[in-house]
C-alpha positions as CSV (number, residue, x, y, z in Angstrom):
1,M,1.7,-14.3,11.8
2,K,-1.8,-15.1,13.0
3,N,-2.8,-11.4,12.5
4,F,-1.4,-11.5,9.0
5,I,-3.4,-14.6,8.1
6,K,-6.6,-13.2,9.6
7,L,-6.2,-9.9,7.7
8,L,-5.4,-11.7,4.5
9,T,-8.5,-13.9,4.9
10,L,-10.7,-10.8,5.6
11,V,-9.4,-9.0,2.5
12,L,-9.9,-12.0,0.3
13,V,-13.5,-12.6,1.6
14,V,-14.3,-8.9,0.8
15,L,-12.9,-9.2,-2.7
16,V,-14.7,-12.4,-3.4
17,A,-18.0,-11.0,-1.9
18,L,-18.0,-7.8,-4.0
19,P,-18.8,-9.5,-7.4
20,D,-21.6,-11.6,-5.8
21,D,-23.0,-8.3,-4.4
22,A,-22.9,-6.8,-7.9
23,V,-24.8,-9.7,-9.4
24,A,-27.4,-9.6,-6.7
25,Q,-27.8,-5.9,-7.2
26,R,-28.3,-6.4,-11.0
27,K,-30.9,-9.1,-10.4
28,K,-32.7,-6.9,-7.9
29,N,-33.1,-4.1,-10.3
30,S,-34.8,-5.5,-13.4
31,K,-34.4,-2.2,-15.3
32,K,-31.0,-1.0,-16.6
33,S,-29.1,0.3,-13.6
34,D,-26.1,2.7,-13.5
35,F,-24.3,0.2,-11.2
36,D,-21.4,-1.3,-13.0
37,L,-18.6,-3.1,-11.2
38,K,-16.0,-1.8,-13.7
39,E,-17.0,1.7,-12.9
40,K,-16.9,1.0,-9.1
41,L,-13.3,-0.5,-9.1
42,W,-10.1,1.5,-9.5
43,Y,-6.6,0.3,-9.6
44,G,-3.3,1.9,-8.5
45,G,0.2,1.2,-7.5
46,G,3.2,2.8,-6.2
47,F,6.9,2.2,-6.8
48,G,10.0,3.0,-4.9
49,L,13.7,3.1,-5.7
50,G,16.4,4.4,-3.4
51,F,20.1,4.5,-2.7
52,G,21.9,5.6,0.3
53,G,25.1,5.2,2.2
54,S,28.0,6.5,4.2
55,Q,31.7,5.7,4.4
56,F,31.1,2.2,5.9
57,E,27.7,1.2,4.7
58,S,25.4,1.4,1.7
59,Q,21.9,0.3,0.7
60,F,19.8,-0.1,-2.4
61,F,16.0,-0.2,-2.2
62,V,13.4,-1.2,-4.7
63,G,9.7,-1.8,-4.0
64,V,6.2,-2.0,-5.6
65,S,2.8,-1.6,-3.9
66,P,-0.3,-2.5,-6.0
67,M,-3.8,-1.6,-4.7
68,V,-7.4,-2.0,-5.7
69,G,-10.1,0.3,-4.6
70,Y,-13.9,-0.1,-4.5
71,K,-15.9,3.1,-4.8
72,I,-18.4,2.9,-1.9
73,T,-19.6,6.4,-2.9
74,P,-18.2,8.7,-5.6
75,W,-15.9,10.2,-3.0
76,L,-15.2,7.3,-0.6
77,S,-13.4,4.1,-1.5
78,A,-11.8,1.1,0.3
79,G,-9.7,-1.9,-0.6
80,P,-6.5,-3.8,-0.1
81,R,-3.0,-2.5,-0.6
82,L,0.1,-4.8,-0.9
83,D,3.8,-4.0,-0.4
84,F,6.8,-5.9,-1.8
85,N,10.2,-4.5,-0.9
86,Y,13.8,-5.5,-1.4
87,V,16.8,-3.9,0.3
88,L,20.4,-4.8,-0.5
89,Y,22.4,-3.7,2.6
90,R,26.3,-3.7,2.5
91,V,28.5,-2.9,5.5
92,Q,32.2,-2.7,5.7
93,F,34.0,-4.1,8.7
94,T,37.7,-3.7,9.4
95,Q,38.6,-6.9,7.5
96,S,35.6,-7.7,5.4
97,V,32.5,-6.5,3.6
98,E,29.2,-8.2,4.2
99,S,26.0,-8.0,2.2
100,Y,22.5,-8.7,3.3
101,N,19.3,-9.2,1.3
102,I,16.3,-8.0,3.2
103,F,12.8,-8.7,2.0
104,S,9.5,-7.3,3.4
105,Y,5.9,-8.0,2.5
106,G,2.9,-6.1,3.6
107,I,-0.8,-6.3,3.3
108,G,-3.6,-4.2,4.7
109,P,-6.9,-2.4,4.1
110,F,-7.2,1.2,3.2
111,L,-9.9,3.8,3.2
112,R,-9.7,6.9,0.9
113,A,-11.9,10.0,0.8
114,K,-11.4,12.4,-2.1
115,T,-12.5,16.0,-2.6
116,N,-13.5,18.0,-5.7
117,F,-10.0,19.7,-5.6
118,K,-8.0,16.6,-6.5
119,L,-7.0,16.1,-2.9
120,F,-7.7,13.0,-0.9
121,G,-7.3,11.7,2.7
122,H,-5.7,8.2,3.1
123,F,-6.2,5.9,6.0
124,E,-4.5,2.5,6.1
125,Y,-3.7,-0.3,8.5
126,Q,-0.9,-2.6,7.4
127,I,0.9,-5.7,8.7
128,N,4.5,-6.2,7.4
129,L,6.4,-9.4,7.4
130,V,10.1,-8.5,7.4
131,D,12.9,-11.1,6.8
132,V,16.0,-9.5,8.4
133,P,19.3,-11.5,8.3
134,D,21.4,-11.0,11.4
135,G,23.9,-13.9,11.2
136,I,20.8,-16.2,11.3
137,N,17.7,-15.3,9.3
138,Y,14.8,-14.4,11.5
139,I,11.4,-12.9,10.6
140,Y,9.4,-10.3,12.5
141,N,6.0,-8.7,12.1
142,K,5.5,-5.0,12.1
143,E,2.1,-3.3,12.3
144,A,1.5,0.2,11.0
145,A,-1.5,2.6,10.9
146,Y,-1.1,5.4,8.4
147,I,-3.0,8.6,8.1
148,G,-2.2,11.2,5.4
149,L,-3.1,13.5,2.6
150,G,-2.5,13.4,-1.1
151,Y,-2.9,14.8,-4.5
152,N,-4.2,12.8,-7.5
153,D,-4.4,14.3,-11.0
154,S,-6.5,12.0,-13.3
155,G,-6.8,14.5,-16.1
156,S,-10.1,15.6,-17.6
157,R,-11.2,12.0,-18.6
158,N,-10.7,10.6,-15.1
159,I,-9.0,7.4,-16.4
160,W,-5.2,7.4,-15.9
161,G,-3.6,9.5,-13.2
162,Y,-0.6,10.1,-11.0
163,E,-0.6,10.7,-7.3
164,I,1.7,11.8,-4.5
165,Y,0.8,11.5,-0.9
166,V,2.3,11.8,2.5
167,V,1.3,9.4,5.3
168,Y,2.3,9.3,9.0
169,D,2.5,6.0,10.9
170,V,0.8,6.6,14.3
171,L,2.0,3.2,15.5
172,A,5.7,3.9,14.8
173,P,8.1,3.3,17.8
174,Q,9.5,6.5,19.2
175,N,13.0,5.2,20.0
176,T,14.2,4.6,16.4
177,V,16.1,6.7,13.9
178,R,13.5,5.9,11.1
179,L,11.0,8.7,10.6
180,P,7.4,7.7,10.8
181,I,6.6,9.7,7.6
182,D,6.4,8.1,4.1
183,I,6.2,10.0,0.9
184,R,4.5,7.8,-1.8
185,F,4.3,8.2,-5.5
186,G,2.1,6.2,-7.8
187,L,-0.3,5.7,-10.8
188,T,-4.0,5.1,-10.7
189,Y,-6.6,4.0,-13.2
190,N,-10.3,5.1,-12.9
191,F,-9.8,6.8,-9.5
């Protein structure tokens, strides 16, 4: 939990400091500059929806993941990415059926480098807070470090776009059935 609060504080400080830096830059350059905060920021978000199950268990998943990027250079950007996920998990025992509501929240900084060919590299560190009921609710933290590649098509005007990217969690434990690979879909504005 301490790491989560430290990371959240760092992201908020960076976001609060960016506009002040923009004002200072404008004051420093008395003539009209091409620096415009609206042009430097881009927005995006992913969404997830899933179903799964077997003879004795089923699950329903829904999630959203907003993000804001700051263009350090025309090809390199950084910013925060949030995750909000909900899973309804049902399991059938011999005499009963039990349902569990599982919530997870994540936050972390990302770094993105794009090419002229609509491709980009994505690097992200994330801390997730997962509330897993197991008779008694308990909460645990999970850290992830993602590295991956993606495709973004923003069209000819470079305003709205869609993206798909695949990331690999280099911190994923090796002794679980969950794959360390995520396939993400989303929309972007001004990327």
